[in-house]
N, C-alpha and C positions, 0 to 999 in steps of 0.2 A: 504494500500500500504506500502510495506517495501523495504528497500534498499538492493540490492544484492552487498555484499562487494567485491566479486571477479570481477564482471563487473565494479564496481567503480574503483578498482585498475588498471584494464586493460585500462579503458578510461583515467585515469589520466596519466598513463605512455605514452600512445600513443599521448596524447595532450601535454605532457611535463608540466603539471600543478602540483605544489607541494601542500603540506598540508596547508601551510600558505595562499595561494591564495584561496583555497576552504574555509578555515576558515573565511577569509575576506568576502566572498560571503554569508556565512551562518549566520553571526552576526545578532542577533535580540534581542528582550527583553528577558532577562534571560540567554542569551548565548553570551557573549562578550569576546574579547581578548583571553586569555589563555584557557578559558572554551570552546570557539568555536574550538580552535585548538585541545584540548583534545577530544572533541566530534567527530571531523572528524577522528582523529586517532582511536578512538573506532569503528567508523562506518567502517573504512577500515579493521580493525581487525575482523569484524564480530559480534561485540557487539553492541546491539541496546540501548545504554544508553549514554546520554539521548535519548529518542525516537525521531527518525528522522521523521519530519513532511513532509507533501506533499509540502509545500512552500520551505522547505530546499532542497528537491529533485529537485524541479524546478530550484532553484538558482544554485545548483551544476551542473545540466545538462546544463544550460546556459553558465557557465564558461568553461565546458569541450567541448562544441560545439556538444552535442548529444541530443537526445530526452529523455524525462523522461522514456519512455518505455524501453530504452536501458540499464538503470541502476536500474530498479525497478522490484519488484515481487509483483503481484497483489494478495492480500490475503483477504479471507473472513472467517468468523467464525460463526458457529451455536452453540449457547450455550444452555445448559440444554435440550439436545436431550433425550427424554424419551425412553431409551434403554440402554442395557449394553455396556460397552466399548469394550468388546471382540467381540460382534456381529457387532458393528459398524466398528471395525478394519478389519473384514473380507471383508466388502464392500470397505473400503478405500484402501486395498491392491490390489483390482481388477483394480483400475484406476491409481495407482501410476506410473508415467513415461509415460503415454499415452498422445496422442494429445487430445485437448479439444473435438473435434467432436467425436472421438472414445470413450472417457470417457463418454460423454453424452449418446451415444447409449448403452453402457454397463449398465449404471444406469437406463435408460428408461425401459430396458427389464429384469432387475434383480428382482427376486421374494422376495428379502430381504426387511424387513420393514425399515431398516436404510437407504436404497438407496434413499428414498424420501427426507430426510433431507440432505444427501450428495449431491443430485442433486440440491437442493435449494442453498447450499453453493457454489457449482460449478458455478451456474448461477449468483450468486452475485459477485463472483470473475471475471467472464467474463464481467459483467456490469461495474465493476471498470476498467477493461482493455480497454473497449470501450471508457470510459471517456477520456483516454489518448491516443487515436488513435491506440491502439494495437488490432484492431478488426478483424484480419484475423485468423479464427479458426484453419486453417491448420498449422499456425506457433506457436500457443499457446500450451504449454506443461504443464501438471500437474507436477510441480517441487517439491511441498511440500504437503504432506497429513499426518496429524497426528490426533489421537483421544486420548483425555485425560479424566480421570475420573472427573465427576462432583459430586455434593453432593448427598447423598442418601435421599430419601423421606421415612420417617419412619411412618408405619401404624401398627395397632395391630388387631389381629383376636381373638375374644372371643372363649374360649375353655371350656371344662367341668370343673366343680368344681371351677368356678370363676377365672380360669387362663386366661392369655392372651399371645398369641404367636406373636412375632414381625414379620412384613413383611417389608423387605427393598427393595424399588423400586430404581433401578439404573438410573442415568443420566450420560451423557457424553458431552464433548465439542469437536466439529469437526472443524478442521482448514484445509483449502485448499489454496494453492498458485499457481498461474499461471505465467509462464515466456514466453517471446517471444524468440524463437530460430530460427536460419536460416535453 
């Protein structure tokens, strides 16, 4: 789960809550005083440093008078998918911006090999959304989908006259984020 900075700003403005009040609510071990205030300013600017934890989100939602699902993005990641980044991006582009139930149908009937892991990632993000009572599939939208390169698995194939040719097997990391929209 990650914080949606735009929704946090809007909720803070509508509730009339300042950075100092949010920082007071977020104070915890390792994040006190000025550090908490700096963290809240970073979160409002869209930077996730230090990482906003689920407990921090719950406290901020309590101060703002909203539910966690209103200021959060439910994110899941599949790491080390055995397939190239380019091929996985083709599948990711098919579901970007779609509703959850539409995206699930697209992936279920897609012949692409990467669609299996993208579907698992989507299901994990939905499970996290259900945990925070954002379980209406018609209101959940795929807000974030990106595929990044993972490490290459190096193998060698023996060839004639004692030579060896390298074989590079690609991996990729798939990230999907769901948001609840009206």
